[in-house]
N, C-alpha and C positions, 0 to 999 in steps of 0.2 A: 337112164335113171331106173333104179330098182323099185320093186313093189313093196308095200308095207309088209306083206306076208314073208318077205325075205328076212325081215328083222324081228317081227313080233307075231304072236298069235293073238288075233283080235276077234271078238264076238260081240255083236250088238244085241241087247235085249230091247226090242222095240216097244214093249209094254211100258218100260220105264225110261226110254231114251238113254239107256245105260251102256256105255262102251267098256268092255273088259279087255285089257291088253296085258300080255305077259311077254317079256323079252325071251327069245328062243336061243340066243347065243350072246356071248360077250363080243362087243364091237369096239372098234377104234373110234376116235373122236369124229372123224369125217362121217363114218357110217351112223354114229349116234345122232348127229345133227340131221342127216338126211332122213333117218327114220322118224325123228320128232317132227320134221316138216311134213312128212307123209301123214302122220297121225293128225296134225293140225288141219291138213287139207280134208281128211276124212271127217273130222269133227264138224268142219264148216259145211261140207257137202251133205252129210247125213243129219245135220241139225241135232247133234248129240247134246244132251243136257248134263249128263253125269259121266265122269271118266274114272274108272278104277284101273290104276296103273301098277302092276305087280313088278317090282324091281328086285325080287329075291335073288335072281341070278345076274344081277347088274354089276357092271364094273364101277369102280369109284370114279365119279366124274371129275375131270380135271378142273382146275380153277377157271381156265378159259371156257370150258363147257358150261360152268355155272354162270359165268358172266353172259355168255351167249344166250342161255335160257332166259335170263332176266331182261336182257336188252333186245333180243330178237324174237325168241319164241313166245314168251308171255304176251307181248304186245299183239302178236298175230291172233291170240285167243280171245283177247278182251272184247272184241265186237262180234263174237259168235253167240250161239244159243247156250253155250256151256255155262253151268251154274256152280258145279263143284268138281274138284279133283281130289281123289283119295290115292295116296301113294302107299303101297305095301312094300316094306323094306325089311331086310334082315336085322336082327338085334345086334347091331354093331355101333359102337359109340361114335366112331368117325362118321359113318353114313348118317347116323341120327343128327349129328351136328350139321352136316351138309343139308339134310332135308329141312331142319329147323331154319337154317339160314335162307334157303330158297323160299320156304313158306313166308318168312318175314319179308323178304325182298319182293315177293309177288304182290303184297297188299297195296303198295302205292301204284303198281301197274294196273291191277284189276279194279281198284277203287270200290271195293265192296260188291262188285258185280259177280265175281267168281271167288268161292272159298276154296282153300287148299289146305289139306291136313295130311300128316304122315301117320301110318299105323304099322303094327307088327303082324296083324292077322286080318284075313279077308272078312271075317264076320263083323268085326268092329268097323272096318272101313265101309262095308256095304250098309251097315246100320246107320252110320253117319251120313252117307251119301243120300240115302232114301228116306231119311226122317222127314215127315211131313208130306210124303207122296201118297 
């Protein structure tokens, strides 16, 4: 099994329990899923409360990857210390529709315990993540 660093650059800000991740390369579906499972494991082990996920260099997730996120990955996060996920994405209509669909489908899984929003810039995403801290 590969390490998280093989897929993403991740830095944790311990003052805010904030994990910042940026994908370092385009990956296939199998590697995408493996990397997301590694992030989930890291979030659980480090008791991360806020996750800033920069997908600006992200490939367009397949429909099967989107289903996998909702049915497999999101349920793994729901019982962690995670409270908010901010996704930074390129200004692309298709990816925006994908992000909106994922945010909508995450709500029944997270049941209000975890908020998830998509943004086009880091500043807005961080402001939303840390409001009230």
